[in-house]
N, CA, C and O atoms as CSV, one atom per row, in Angstrom:
chain,resi,resn,atom,element,x,y,z
A,1,MET,N,N,78.432,113.736,171.345
A,1,MET,CA,C,77.455,113.210,172.270
A,1,MET,C,C,78.107,112.083,173.059
A,1,MET,O,O,78.765,111.220,172.478
A,2,THR,N,N,77.932,112.083,174.367
A,2,THR,CA,C,78.548,111.054,175.200
A,2,THR,C,C,77.700,109.800,175.239
A,2,THR,O,O,76.540,109.810,174.827
A,3,ASN,N,N,78.282,108.721,175.734
A,3,ASN,CA,C,77.538,107.470,175.863
A,3,ASN,C,C,76.324,107.644,176.757
A,3,ASN,O,O,75.285,107.033,176.507
A,4,THR,N,N,76.435,108.478,177.809
A,4,THR,CA,C,75.315,108.726,178.707
A,4,THR,C,C,74.138,109.325,177.937
A,4,THR,O,O,72.996,108.915,178.141
A,5,ASN,N,N,74.406,110.290,177.057
A,5,ASN,CA,C,73.337,110.896,176.269
A,5,ASN,C,C,72.694,109.878,175.344
A,5,ASN,O,O,71.478,109.906,175.156
A,6,TYR,N,N,73.484,108.976,174.760
A,6,TYR,CA,C,72.921,107.934,173.911
A,6,TYR,C,C,71.926,107.099,174.700
A,6,TYR,O,O,70.840,106.798,174.203
A,7,LYS,N,N,72.276,106.726,175.907
A,7,LYS,CA,C,71.390,105.893,176.726
A,7,LYS,C,C,70.106,106.635,177.071
A,7,LYS,O,O,69.035,106.029,177.100
A,8,LYS,N,N,70.196,107.939,177.335
A,8,LYS,CA,C,69.004,108.725,177.633
A,8,LYS,C,C,68.052,108.770,176.446
A,8,LYS,O,O,66.838,108.860,176.629
A,9,LEU,N,N,68.589,108.709,175.232
A,9,LEU,CA,C,67.764,108.755,174.031
A,9,LEU,C,C,67.313,107.363,173.582
A,9,LEU,O,O,66.710,107.217,172.519
A,10,GLY,N,N,67.605,106.346,174.390
A,10,GLY,CA,C,67.214,104.994,174.015
A,10,GLY,C,C,68.180,104.370,173.026
A,10,GLY,O,O,67.839,103.394,172.357
A,11,ARG,N,N,69.393,104.925,172.924
A,11,ARG,CA,C,70.392,104.418,172.003
A,11,ARG,C,C,71.459,103.676,172.793
A,11,ARG,O,O,71.565,103.833,174.010
A,12,THR,N,N,72.227,102.891,172.116
A,12,THR,CA,C,73.391,102.280,172.726
A,12,THR,C,C,74.595,102.641,171.885
A,12,THR,O,O,74.457,103.046,170.731
A,13,THR,N,N,75.767,102.495,172.457
A,13,THR,CA,C,76.971,102.787,171.699
A,13,THR,C,C,77.156,101.783,170.571
A,13,THR,O,O,77.960,102.016,169.668
A,14,GLU,N,N,76.427,100.668,170.606
A,14,GLU,CA,C,76.490,99.677,169.549
A,14,GLU,C,C,75.742,100.138,168.305
A,14,GLU,O,O,75.879,99.525,167.246
A,15,GLU,N,N,74.970,101.188,168.409
A,15,GLU,CA,C,74.180,101.694,167.297
A,15,GLU,C,C,74.475,103.184,167.085
A,15,GLU,O,O,73.598,104.026,167.275
A,16,PRO,N,N,75.696,103.499,166.695
A,16,PRO,CA,C,76.108,104.898,166.623
A,16,PRO,C,C,75.489,105.707,165.489
A,16,PRO,O,O,75.660,106.926,165.457
A,17,MET,N,N,74.778,105.077,164.560
A,17,MET,CA,C,74.215,105.816,163.422
A,17,MET,C,C,72.706,105.996,163.508
A,17,MET,O,O,72.058,106.327,162.516
A,18,THR,N,N,72.150,105.778,164.690
A,18,THR,CA,C,70.716,105.968,164.874
A,18,THR,C,C,70.293,107.393,164.559
A,18,THR,O,O,69.180,107.622,164.086
A,19,TRP,N,N,71.174,108.352,164.820
A,19,TRP,CA,C,70.863,109.764,164.556
A,19,TRP,C,C,70.392,109.983,163.121
A,19,TRP,O,O,69.571,110.865,162.870
A,20,ALA,N,N,70.897,109.199,162.187
A,20,ALA,CA,C,70.558,109.391,160.777
A,20,ALA,C,C,69.112,109.012,160.468
A,20,ALA,O,O,68.573,109.408,159.435
A,21,LEU,N,N,68.491,108.252,161.351
A,21,LEU,CA,C,67.131,107.772,161.106
A,21,LEU,C,C,66.063,108.685,161.687
A,21,LEU,O,O,64.904,108.617,161.276
A,22,GLU,N,N,66.430,109.529,162.626
A,22,GLU,CA,C,65.447,110.364,163.307
A,22,GLU,C,C,64.594,111.200,162.351
A,22,GLU,O,O,63.375,111.227,162.518
A,23,PRO,N,N,65.174,111.889,161.351
A,23,PRO,CA,C,64.325,112.657,160.423
A,23,PRO,C,C,63.428,111.750,159.569
A,23,PRO,O,O,62.333,112.156,159.177
A,24,LEU,N,N,63.880,110.545,159.283
A,24,LEU,CA,C,63.106,109.646,158.419
A,24,LEU,C,C,61.876,109.102,159.124
A,24,LEU,O,O,60.808,109.018,158.518
A,25,VAL,N,N,62.003,108.734,160.389
A,25,VAL,CA,C,60.855,108.157,161.093
A,25,VAL,C,C,59.809,109.202,161.454
A,25,VAL,O,O,58.720,108.855,161.909
A,26,LYS,N,N,60.131,110.486,161.254
A,26,LYS,CA,C,59.152,111.555,161.473
A,26,LYS,C,C,58.251,111.763,160.258
A,26,LYS,O,O,57.228,112.441,160.355
A,27,ILE,N,N,58.619,111.192,159.127
A,27,ILE,CA,C,57.813,111.332,157.908
A,27,ILE,C,C,56.526,110.519,158.081
A,27,ILE,O,O,56.574,109.365,158.507
A,28,PRO,N,N,55.374,111.120,157.751
A,28,PRO,CA,C,54.124,110.362,157.869
A,28,PRO,C,C,54.181,109.049,157.086
A,28,PRO,O,O,54.636,109.010,155.943
A,29,HIS,N,N,53.719,107.992,157.716
A,29,HIS,CA,C,53.601,106.649,157.146
A,29,HIS,C,C,54.908,105.861,157.104
A,29,HIS,O,O,54.927,104.729,156.622
A,30,VAL,N,N,55.998,106.442,157.600
A,30,VAL,CA,C,57.223,105.655,157.766
A,30,VAL,C,C,57.076,104.888,159.073
A,30,VAL,O,O,56.773,105.466,160.116
A,31,ILE,N,N,57.293,103.592,159.001
A,31,ILE,CA,C,57.093,102.729,160.166
A,31,ILE,C,C,58.417,102.427,160.870
A,31,ILE,O,O,58.520,102.580,162.087
A,32,HIS,N,N,59.412,102.006,160.122
A,32,HIS,CA,C,60.709,101.648,160.697
A,32,HIS,C,C,61.831,102.073,159.758
A,32,HIS,O,O,61.626,102.301,158.566
A,33,ALA,N,N,63.029,102.171,160.343
A,33,ALA,CA,C,64.228,102.426,159.552
A,33,ALA,C,C,65.407,101.780,160.255
A,33,ALA,O,O,65.412,101.622,161.476
A,34,VAL,N,N,66.403,101.409,159.470
A,34,VAL,CA,C,67.594,100.769,160.017
A,34,VAL,C,C,68.805,101.132,159.171
A,34,VAL,O,O,68.709,101.253,157.949
A,35,VAL,N,N,69.944,101.304,159.832
A,35,VAL,CA,C,71.228,101.460,159.155
A,35,VAL,C,C,72.028,100.214,159.506
A,35,VAL,O,O,72.088,99.801,160.664
A,36,LEU,N,N,72.640,99.622,158.486
A,36,LEU,CA,C,73.382,98.394,158.710
A,36,LEU,C,C,74.650,98.381,157.880
A,36,LEU,O,O,74.796,99.133,156.916
A,37,THR,N,N,75.552,97.520,158.272
A,37,THR,CA,C,76.747,97.313,157.474
A,37,THR,C,C,76.381,96.383,156.325
A,37,THR,O,O,75.359,95.698,156.376
A,38,ALA,N,N,77.206,96.360,155.302
A,38,ALA,CA,C,76.921,95.514,154.141
A,38,ALA,C,C,76.847,94.039,154.503
A,38,ALA,O,O,76.208,93.256,153.800
A,39,ASP,N,N,77.502,93.654,155.601
A,39,ASP,CA,C,77.434,92.256,156.023
A,39,ASP,C,C,76.336,91.987,157.043
A,39,ASP,O,O,76.292,90.909,157.636
A,40,GLY,N,N,75.440,92.968,157.256
A,40,GLY,CA,C,74.228,92.739,158.027
A,40,GLY,C,C,74.259,93.080,159.501
A,40,GLY,O,O,73.387,92.621,160.239
A,41,LEU,N,N,75.216,93.860,159.966
A,41,LEU,CA,C,75.257,94.265,161.368
A,41,LEU,C,C,74.516,95.583,161.557
A,41,LEU,O,O,74.752,96.542,160.822
A,42,VAL,N,N,73.625,95.632,162.536
A,42,VAL,CA,C,72.841,96.835,162.808
A,42,VAL,C,C,73.731,97.892,163.464
A,42,VAL,O,O,74.387,97.629,164.472
A,43,VAL,N,N,73.743,99.088,162.877
A,43,VAL,CA,C,74.478,100.211,163.465
A,43,VAL,C,C,73.543,101.380,163.782
A,43,VAL,O,O,73.991,102.419,164.266
A,44,GLY,N,N,72.268,101.213,163.514
A,44,GLY,CA,C,71.259,102.206,163.860
A,44,GLY,C,C,69.886,101.636,163.571
A,44,GLY,O,O,69.699,100.915,162.591
A,45,ARG,N,N,68.917,101.962,164.430
A,45,ARG,CA,C,67.547,101.487,164.201
A,45,ARG,C,C,66.560,102.479,164.787
A,45,ARG,O,O,66.874,103.220,165.719
A,46,SER,N,N,65.358,102.479,164.221
A,46,SER,CA,C,64.320,103.371,164.717
A,46,SER,C,C,63.875,102.921,166.109
A,46,SER,O,O,63.984,101.740,166.440
A,47,PRO,N,N,63.375,103.850,166.925
A,47,PRO,CA,C,63.058,103.547,168.324
A,47,PRO,C,C,62.067,102.406,168.536
A,47,PRO,O,O,62.193,101.660,169.507
A,48,ASP,N,N,61.088,102.256,167.651
A,48,ASP,CA,C,60.070,101.224,167.832
A,48,ASP,C,C,60.445,99.869,167.242
A,48,ASP,O,O,59.659,98.925,167.319
A,49,LEU,N,N,61.616,99.763,166.664
A,49,LEU,CA,C,62.055,98.501,166.065
A,49,LEU,C,C,62.903,97.743,167.083
A,49,LEU,O,O,64.004,98.168,167.433
A,50,GLU,N,N,62.375,96.620,167.549
A,50,GLU,CA,C,63.100,95.809,168.533
A,50,GLU,C,C,64.444,95.371,167.962
A,50,GLU,O,O,64.572,95.147,166.758
A,51,ARG,N,N,65.423,95.252,168.816
A,51,ARG,CA,C,66.777,94.876,168.381
A,51,ARG,C,C,66.768,93.556,167.609
A,51,ARG,O,O,67.403,93.458,166.559
A,52,THR,N,N,66.060,92.539,168.110
A,52,THR,CA,C,66.050,91.247,167.416
A,52,THR,C,C,65.391,91.349,166.051
A,52,THR,O,O,65.828,90.697,165.102
A,53,ASP,N,N,64.343,92.159,165.940
A,53,ASP,CA,C,63.699,92.368,164.640
A,53,ASP,C,C,64.626,93.124,163.690
A,53,ASP,O,O,64.697,92.812,162.502
A,54,ALA,N,N,65.337,94.125,164.225
A,54,ALA,CA,C,66.285,94.880,163.403
A,54,ALA,C,C,67.398,93.966,162.898
A,54,ALA,O,O,67.808,94.069,161.742
A,55,GLU,N,N,67.887,93.079,163.752
A,55,GLU,CA,C,68.942,92.156,163.345
A,55,GLU,C,C,68.464,91.188,162.266
A,55,GLU,O,O,69.196,90.899,161.320
A,56,GLY,N,N,67.240,90.687,162.406
A,56,GLY,CA,C,66.679,89.807,161.377
A,56,GLY,C,C,66.491,90.530,160.061
A,56,GLY,O,O,66.817,90.002,158.997
A,57,ALA,N,N,65.958,91.753,160.137
A,57,ALA,CA,C,65.772,92.548,158.922
A,57,ALA,C,C,67.117,92.863,158.283
A,57,ALA,O,O,67.255,92.786,157.062
A,58,ALA,N,N,68.105,93.214,159.089
A,58,ALA,CA,C,69.422,93.569,158.561
A,58,ALA,C,C,70.061,92.398,157.824
A,58,ALA,O,O,70.675,92.582,156.773
A,59,ALA,N,N,69.921,91.212,158.366
A,59,ALA,CA,C,70.483,90.031,157.694
A,59,ALA,C,C,69.850,89.859,156.314
A,59,ALA,O,O,70.550,89.592,155.337
A,60,MET,N,N,68.537,90.010,156.234
A,60,MET,CA,C,67.850,89.855,154.955
A,60,MET,C,C,68.144,91.025,154.023
A,60,MET,O,O,68.315,90.826,152.821
A,61,LEU,N,N,68.206,92.237,154.558
A,61,LEU,CA,C,68.480,93.415,153.734
A,61,LEU,C,C,69.846,93.333,153.068
A,61,LEU,O,O,69.983,93.673,151.892
A,62,SER,N,N,70.846,92.890,153.797
A,62,SER,CA,C,72.176,92.769,153.190
A,62,SER,C,C,72.165,91.699,152.108
A,62,SER,O,O,72.855,91.829,151.097
A,63,THR,N,N,71.386,90.642,152.313
A,63,THR,CA,C,71.271,89.581,151.316
A,63,THR,C,C,70.535,90.085,150.074
A,63,THR,O,O,70.937,89.789,148.949
A,64,VAL,N,N,69.463,90.845,150.278
A,64,VAL,CA,C,68.714,91.401,149.148
A,64,VAL,C,C,69.616,92.300,148.322
A,64,VAL,O,O,69.614,92.219,147.093
A,65,GLN,N,N,70.384,93.154,148.978
A,65,GLN,CA,C,71.249,94.058,148.228
A,65,GLN,C,C,72.319,93.273,147.463
A,65,GLN,O,O,72.576,93.559,146.294
A,66,ALA,N,N,72.934,92.303,148.105
A,66,ALA,CA,C,73.987,91.522,147.444
A,66,ALA,C,C,73.433,90.710,146.277
A,66,ALA,O,O,74.052,90.643,145.215
A,67,SER,N,N,72.275,90.097,146.472
A,67,SER,CA,C,71.712,89.280,145.389
A,67,SER,C,C,71.218,90.157,144.236
A,67,SER,O,O,71.303,89.751,143.077
A,68,THR,N,N,70.711,91.337,144.534
A,68,THR,CA,C,70.286,92.247,143.473
A,68,THR,C,C,71.487,92.725,142.664
A,68,THR,O,O,71.420,92.818,141.438
A,69,ARG,N,N,72.583,93.027,143.353
A,69,ARG,CA,C,73.803,93.437,142.658
A,69,ARG,C,C,74.303,92.313,141.750
A,69,ARG,O,O,74.725,92.569,140.623
A,70,THR,N,N,74.258,91.080,142.231
A,70,THR,CA,C,74.692,89.922,141.445
A,70,THR,C,C,73.783,89.717,140.238
A,70,THR,O,O,74.261,89.419,139.143
A,71,MET,N,N,72.488,89.873,140.432
A,71,MET,CA,C,71.532,89.742,139.328
A,71,MET,C,C,71.797,90.788,138.256
A,71,MET,O,O,71.775,90.480,137.064
A,72,LEU,N,N,72.047,92.023,138.675
A,72,LEU,CA,C,72.334,93.085,137.710
A,72,LEU,C,C,73.630,92.819,136.964
A,72,LEU,O,O,73.726,93.077,135.764
A,73,ALA,N,N,74.618,92.306,137.667
A,73,ALA,CA,C,75.890,91.959,137.020
A,73,ALA,C,C,75.675,90.903,135.943
A,73,ALA,O,O,76.336,90.933,134.905
A,74,ALA,N,N,74.758,89.973,136.180
A,74,ALA,CA,C,74.467,88.945,135.185
A,74,ALA,C,C,73.855,89.570,133.928
A,74,ALA,O,O,74.122,89.119,132.814
A,75,PHE,N,N,73.044,90.596,134.110
A,75,PHE,CA,C,72.431,91.262,132.965
A,75,PHE,C,C,73.427,92.103,132.160
A,75,PHE,O,O,73.372,92.126,130.930
A,76,ILE,N,N,74.333,92.789,132.854
A,76,ILE,CA,C,75.232,93.699,132.141
A,76,ILE,C,C,76.594,93.089,131.833
A,76,ILE,O,O,77.399,93.684,131.117
A,77,GLY,N,N,76.843,91.924,132.363
A,77,GLY,CA,C,78.135,91.260,132.150
A,77,GLY,C,C,78.960,91.287,133.415
A,77,GLY,O,O,79.225,92.354,133.969
A,78,SER,N,N,79.359,90.141,133.867
A,78,SER,CA,C,80.015,90.040,135.172
A,78,SER,C,C,81.408,90.664,135.202
A,78,SER,O,O,81.988,90.799,136.279
A,79,ALA,N,N,81.948,91.040,134.073
A,79,ALA,CA,C,83.276,91.659,134.057
A,79,ALA,C,C,83.232,93.085,134.601
A,79,ALA,O,O,84.264,93.626,134.998
A,80,ARG,N,N,82.055,93.694,134.624
A,80,ARG,CA,C,81.920,95.063,135.120
A,80,ARG,C,C,81.412,95.047,136.549
A,80,ARG,O,O,80.533,94.261,136.900
A,81,GLU,N,N,81.976,95.922,137.369
A,81,GLU,CA,C,81.514,96.039,138.750
A,81,GLU,C,C,80.201,96.814,138.778
A,81,GLU,O,O,80.066,97.836,138.105
A,82,VAL,N,N,79.248,96.335,139.546
A,82,VAL,CA,C,77.943,96.979,139.659
A,82,VAL,C,C,77.844,97.634,141.028
A,82,VAL,O,O,78.015,96.977,142.055
A,83,ARG,N,N,77.569,98.924,141.036
A,83,ARG,CA,C,77.329,99.636,142.288
A,83,ARG,C,C,75.832,99.886,142.376
A,83,ARG,O,O,75.276,100.711,141.650
A,84,LEU,N,N,75.203,99.168,143.269
A,84,LEU,CA,C,73.759,99.270,143.448
A,84,LEU,C,C,73.431,100.539,144.218
A,84,LEU,O,O,74.036,100.814,145.253
A,85,ARG,N,N,72.490,101.301,143.726
A,85,ARG,CA,C,72.099,102.533,144.400
A,85,ARG,C,C,70.888,102.333,145.295
A,85,ARG,O,O,70.871,102.788,146.439
A,86,GLN,N,N,69.863,101.643,144.767
A,86,GLN,CA,C,68.624,101.534,145.530
A,86,GLN,C,C,67.797,100.355,145.051
A,86,GLN,O,O,67.777,100.022,143.866
A,87,VAL,N,N,67.119,99.735,145.999
A,87,VAL,CA,C,66.131,98.705,145.696
A,87,VAL,C,C,64.846,99.136,146.390
A,87,VAL,O,O,64.872,99.514,147.562
A,88,VAL,N,N,63.734,99.083,145.687
A,88,VAL,CA,C,62.443,99.374,146.293
A,88,VAL,C,C,61.577,98.132,146.132
A,88,VAL,O,O,61.346,97.655,145.021
A,89,ALA,N,N,61.104,97.620,147.258
A,89,ALA,CA,C,60.222,96.456,147.239
A,89,ALA,C,C,58.829,96.894,147.673
A,89,ALA,O,O,58.669,97.604,148.666
A,90,GLU,N,N,57.828,96.464,146.918
A,90,GLU,CA,C,56.447,96.788,147.247
A,90,GLU,C,C,55.723,95.504,147.613
A,90,GLU,O,O,55.831,94.493,146.919
A,91,SER,N,N,54.982,95.559,148.715
A,91,SER,CA,C,54.175,94.408,149.132
A,91,SER,C,C,52.734,94.863,149.325
A,91,SER,O,O,52.413,96.031,149.104
A,92,THR,N,N,51.893,93.972,149.725
A,92,THR,CA,C,50.499,94.331,150.004
A,92,THR,C,C,50.386,95.164,151.282
A,92,THR,O,O,49.336,95.746,151.555
A,93,GLU,N,N,51.476,95.220,152.070
A,93,GLU,CA,C,51.461,95.952,153.337
A,93,GLU,C,C,52.220,97.269,153.289
A,93,GLU,O,O,51.946,98.168,154.085
A,94,GLY,N,N,53.181,97.397,152.357
A,94,GLY,CA,C,53.962,98.621,152.322
A,94,GLY,C,C,55.167,98.515,151.412
A,94,GLY,O,O,55.264,97.615,150.578
A,95,TYR,N,N,56.087,99.458,151.590
A,95,TYR,CA,C,57.290,99.549,150.764
A,95,TYR,C,C,58.534,99.423,151.634
A,95,TYR,O,O,58.543,99.825,152.797
A,96,ALA,N,N,59.572,98.861,151.052
A,96,ALA,CA,C,60.898,98.869,151.672
A,96,ALA,C,C,61.845,99.557,150.710
A,96,ALA,O,O,61.958,99.158,149.551
A,97,PHE,N,N,62.527,100.590,151.185
A,97,PHE,CA,C,63.557,101.289,150.427
A,97,PHE,C,C,64.893,100.811,150.977
A,97,PHE,O,O,65.169,100.965,152.167
A,98,ILE,N,N,65.708,100.242,150.128
A,98,ILE,CA,C,67.018,99.739,150.532
A,98,ILE,C,C,68.038,100.513,149.713
A,98,ILE,O,O,68.101,100.372,148.492
A,99,THR,N,N,68.840,101.333,150.391
A,99,THR,CA,C,69.708,102.274,149.696
A,99,THR,C,C,71.155,102.130,150.139
A,99,THR,O,O,71.445,102.017,151.330
A,100,ASP,N,N,72.058,102.136,149.165
A,100,ASP,CA,C,73.486,102.183,149.447
A,100,ASP,C,C,73.758,103.516,150.133
A,100,ASP,O,O,73.429,104.577,149.601
A,101,ALA,N,N,74.363,103.454,151.320
A,101,ALA,CA,C,74.590,104.677,152.086
A,101,ALA,C,C,76.073,104.964,152.289
A,101,ALA,O,O,76.467,105.571,153.284
A,102,GLY,N,N,76.875,104.530,151.354
A,102,GLY,CA,C,78.302,104.789,151.463
A,102,GLY,C,C,79.095,103.512,151.579
A,102,GLY,O,O,78.585,102.419,151.330
A,103,GLU,N,N,80.328,103.658,151.954
A,103,GLU,CA,C,81.262,102.540,152.034
A,103,GLU,C,C,80.757,101.460,152.985
A,103,GLU,O,O,80.797,101.628,154.204
A,104,HIS,N,N,80.287,100.361,152.426
A,104,HIS,CA,C,79.833,99.191,153.198
A,104,HIS,C,C,78.685,99.504,154.157
A,104,HIS,O,O,78.577,98.881,155.213
A,105,THR,N,N,77.835,100.454,153.803
A,105,THR,CA,C,76.722,100.859,154.660
A,105,THR,C,C,75.431,100.876,153.854
A,105,THR,O,O,75.415,101.292,152.696
A,106,ILE,N,N,74.348,100.418,154.479
A,106,ILE,CA,C,73.030,100.366,153.847
A,106,ILE,C,C,72.034,101.070,154.760
A,106,ILE,O,O,72.083,100.910,155.979
A,107,LEU,N,N,71.143,101.838,154.178
A,107,LEU,CA,C,70.051,102.461,154.912
A,107,LEU,C,C,68.759,101.896,154.347
A,107,LEU,O,O,68.563,101.879,153.132
A,108,ALA,N,N,67.880,101.433,155.222
A,108,ALA,CA,C,66.600,100.877,154.778
A,108,ALA,C,C,65.460,101.522,155.553
A,108,ALA,O,O,65.562,101.769,156.754
A,109,VAL,N,N,64.373,101.787,154.836
A,109,VAL,CA,C,63.178,102.394,155.421
A,109,VAL,C,C,61.983,101.547,155.030
A,109,VAL,O,O,61.840,101.149,153.874
A,110,TYR,N,N,61.114,101.271,156.017
A,110,TYR,CA,C,59.887,100.531,155.740
A,110,TYR,C,C,58.703,101.456,155.999
A,110,TYR,O,O,58.639,102.121,157.033
A,111,THR,N,N,57.762,101.494,155.047
A,111,THR,CA,C,56.602,102.389,155.131
A,111,THR,C,C,55.315,101.616,154.898
A,111,THR,O,O,55.332,100.459,154.479
A,112,ASP,N,N,54.194,102.280,155.179
A,112,ASP,CA,C,52.921,101.689,154.771
A,112,ASP,C,C,52.607,102.140,153.340
A,112,ASP,O,O,53.391,102.864,152.726
A,113,LEU,N,N,51.475,101.712,152.823
A,113,LEU,CA,C,51.125,101.993,151.425
A,113,LEU,C,C,50.707,103.441,151.167
A,113,LEU,O,O,50.700,103.886,150.019
A,114,GLU,N,N,50.363,104.170,152.211
A,114,GLU,CA,C,49.880,105.544,152.060
A,114,GLU,C,C,50.999,106.574,151.944
A,114,GLU,O,O,50.726,107.760,151.759
A,115,VAL,N,N,52.229,106.147,152.049
A,115,VAL,CA,C,53.366,107.058,152.066
A,115,VAL,C,C,53.531,107.783,150.726
A,115,VAL,O,O,53.172,107.258,149.672
A,116,ASP,N,N,54.072,108.975,150.788
A,116,ASP,CA,C,54.444,109.715,149.586
A,116,ASP,C,C,55.856,109.252,149.216
A,116,ASP,O,O,56.828,109.622,149.876
A,117,LEU,N,N,55.963,108.451,148.173
A,117,LEU,CA,C,57.234,107.849,147.791
A,117,LEU,C,C,58.310,108.893,147.479
A,117,LEU,O,O,59.481,108.688,147.798
A,118,GLY,N,N,57.931,109.985,146.872
A,118,GLY,CA,C,58.881,111.037,146.534
A,118,GLY,C,C,59.482,111.689,147.768
A,118,GLY,O,O,60.680,111.973,147.807
A,119,VAL,N,N,58.651,111.924,148.773
A,119,VAL,CA,C,59.135,112.528,150.011
A,119,VAL,C,C,60.150,111.608,150.685
A,119,VAL,O,O,61.206,112.054,151.134
A,120,VAL,N,N,59.820,110.327,150.750
A,120,VAL,CA,C,60.727,109.363,151.382
A,120,VAL,C,C,62.029,109.252,150.586
A,120,VAL,O,O,63.111,109.265,151.172
A,121,ALA,N,N,61.936,109.144,149.274
A,121,ALA,CA,C,63.132,109.014,148.442
A,121,ALA,C,C,64.061,110.219,148.623
A,121,ALA,O,O,65.277,110.057,148.734
A,122,GLU,N,N,63.494,111.417,148.653
A,122,GLU,CA,C,64.310,112.615,148.833
A,122,GLU,C,C,64.945,112.644,150.223
A,122,GLU,O,O,66.133,112.938,150.358
A,123,ALA,N,N,64.163,112.344,151.246
A,123,ALA,CA,C,64.688,112.352,152.622
A,123,ALA,C,C,65.772,111.299,152.808
A,123,ALA,O,O,66.758,111.541,153.504
A,124,VAL,N,N,65.599,110.145,152.198
A,124,VAL,CA,C,66.617,109.092,152.282
A,124,VAL,C,C,67.919,109.580,151.651
A,124,VAL,O,O,68.992,109.375,152.219
A,125,GLN,N,N,67.841,110.221,150.489
A,125,GLN,CA,C,69.046,110.707,149.824
A,125,GLN,C,C,69.762,111.778,150.656
A,125,GLN,O,O,70.992,111.829,150.675
A,126,ILE,N,N,69.006,112.618,151.333
A,126,ILE,CA,C,69.609,113.630,152.214
A,126,ILE,C,C,70.362,112.944,153.345
A,126,ILE,O,O,71.487,113.329,153.665
A,127,GLN,N,N,69.753,111.933,153.951
A,127,GLN,CA,C,70.403,111.236,155.059
A,127,GLN,C,C,71.587,110.403,154.579
A,127,GLN,O,O,72.577,110.271,155.298
A,128,VAL,N,N,71.500,109.846,153.390
A,128,VAL,CA,C,72.635,109.107,152.830
A,128,VAL,C,C,73.830,110.044,152.675
A,128,VAL,O,O,74.963,109.676,152.985
A,129,LYS,N,N,73.567,111.250,152.195
A,129,LYS,CA,C,74.650,112.223,152.038
A,129,LYS,C,C,75.262,112.560,153.393
A,129,LYS,O,O,76.483,112.642,153.527
A,130,ARG,N,N,74.417,112.755,154.387
A,130,ARG,CA,C,74.918,113.066,155.734
A,130,ARG,C,C,75.707,111.892,156.313
A,130,ARG,O,O,76.753,112.081,156.933
A,131,LEU,N,N,75.196,110.685,156.105
A,131,LEU,CA,C,75.924,109.492,156.563
A,131,LEU,C,C,77.291,109.408,155.906
A,131,LEU,O,O,78.293,109.136,156.568
A,132,GLY,N,N,77.327,109.640,154.608
A,132,GLY,CA,C,78.582,109.589,153.872
A,132,GLY,C,C,79.587,110.592,154.387
A,132,GLY,O,O,80.770,110.280,154.522
A,133,GLN,N,N,79.125,111.791,154.675
A,133,GLN,CA,C,80.014,112.822,155.211
A,133,GLN,C,C,80.541,112.411,156.572
A,133,GLN,O,O,81.718,112.610,156.870
A,134,LYS,N,N,79.684,111.840,157.394
A,134,LYS,CA,C,80.080,111.421,158.741
A,134,LYS,C,C,81.066,110.261,158.668
A,134,LYS,O,O,82.076,110.267,159.371
A,135,VAL,N,N,80.787,109.268,157.827
A,135,VAL,CA,C,81.654,108.103,157.704
A,135,VAL,C,C,83.002,108.504,157.128
A,135,VAL,O,O,84.034,108.014,157.585
A,136,MET,N,N,83.014,109.382,156.135
A,136,MET,CA,C,84.263,109.793,155.504
A,136,MET,C,C,85.127,110.623,156.459
A,136,MET,O,O,86.350,110.642,156.320
A,137,SER,N,N,84.507,111.310,157.425
A,137,SER,CA,C,85.277,112.123,158.358
A,137,SER,C,C,85.755,111.318,159.563
A,137,SER,O,O,86.576,111.801,160.343
A,138,ALA,N,N,85.245,110.086,159.722
A,138,ALA,CA,C,85.647,109.244,160.851
A,138,ALA,C,C,86.954,108.533,160.541
A,138,ALA,O,O,87.278,108.268,159.383
A,139,ALA,N,N,87.694,108.230,161.594
A,139,ALA,CA,C,88.931,107.472,161.423
A,139,ALA,C,C,88.596,106.057,160.978
A,139,ALA,O,O,87.600,105.494,161.433
A,140,PRO,N,N,89.409,105.465,160.095
A,140,PRO,CA,C,89.124,104.109,159.639
A,140,PRO,C,C,89.221,103.107,160.783
A,140,PRO,O,O,89.993,103.294,161.724
A,141,ARG,N,N,88.420,102.029,160.689
A,141,ARG,CA,C,88.455,100.979,161.694
A,141,ARG,C,C,89.759,100.206,161.573
A,141,ARG,O,O,90.297,100.026,160.481
A,142,GLN,N,N,90.248,99.758,162.709
A,142,GLN,CA,C,91.487,98.990,162.743
A,142,GLN,C,C,91.182,97.561,162.349
A,142,GLN,O,O,90.226,96.980,162.861
A,143,PRO,N,N,91.979,96.964,161.437
A,143,PRO,CA,C,91.761,95.561,161.072
A,143,PRO,C,C,91.865,94.648,162.292
A,143,PRO,O,O,92.636,94.926,163.210
A,144,ALA,N,N,91.098,93.567,162.306
A,144,ALA,CA,C,91.023,92.673,163.450
A,144,ALA,C,C,92.388,92.121,163.841
A,144,ALA,O,O,92.698,92.060,165.031
A,145,GLU,N,N,93.222,91.714,162.869
A,145,GLU,CA,C,94.516,91.133,163.218
A,145,GLU,C,C,95.423,92.155,163.883
A,145,GLU,O,O,96.234,91.788,164.733
A,146,ASP,N,N,95.306,93.445,163.516
A,146,ASP,CA,C,96.100,94.498,164.153
A,146,ASP,C,C,95.610,94.780,165.563
A,146,ASP,O,O,96.402,95.108,166.447
A,147,ALA,N,N,94.303,94.653,165.776
A,147,ALA,CA,C,93.719,94.950,167.076
A,147,ALA,C,C,94.176,93.933,168.130
A,147,ALA,O,O,94.261,94.266,169.312
A,148,LEU,N,N,94.468,92.713,167.714
A,148,LEU,CA,C,94.871,91.671,168.645
A,148,LEU,C,C,96.338,91.737,169.016
A,148,LEU,O,O,96.736,91.170,170.034
A,149,SER,N,N,97.147,92.404,168.229
A,149,SER,CA,C,98.588,92.439,168.508
A,149,SER,C,C,98.979,93.546,169.448
A,149,SER,O,O,100.158,93.694,169.771
């Protein structure tokens, strides 16, 4: 897909993983979704999620995942590496699914309370697999110091 097609779909080249969210936001009661890097940079967001809101959510989502991983390490012993698979947060307004989506990538979905949790969990896992396949087939990013030379 060319950059022109991304713009026609309301995407930017700065958010190359938005495609992974399209099936998720079609699920009844899913409100928003975002793909982010582990350090909180937005690489995909649902169409109705404003960029500034996605960036704020991404910063908190990466923090939630990191702090949850640290908490689990404290329980099992810090000598072992903990690979977090999923965090589900429930509020009076809805659910947030925060899922490890591969190498340094997180996928998060926000829903209302009426959502079928099983449907969302299954759809998220399907998209995580697709994201992983796409990321693994892409060329690795060039380190910053190499890019400047």
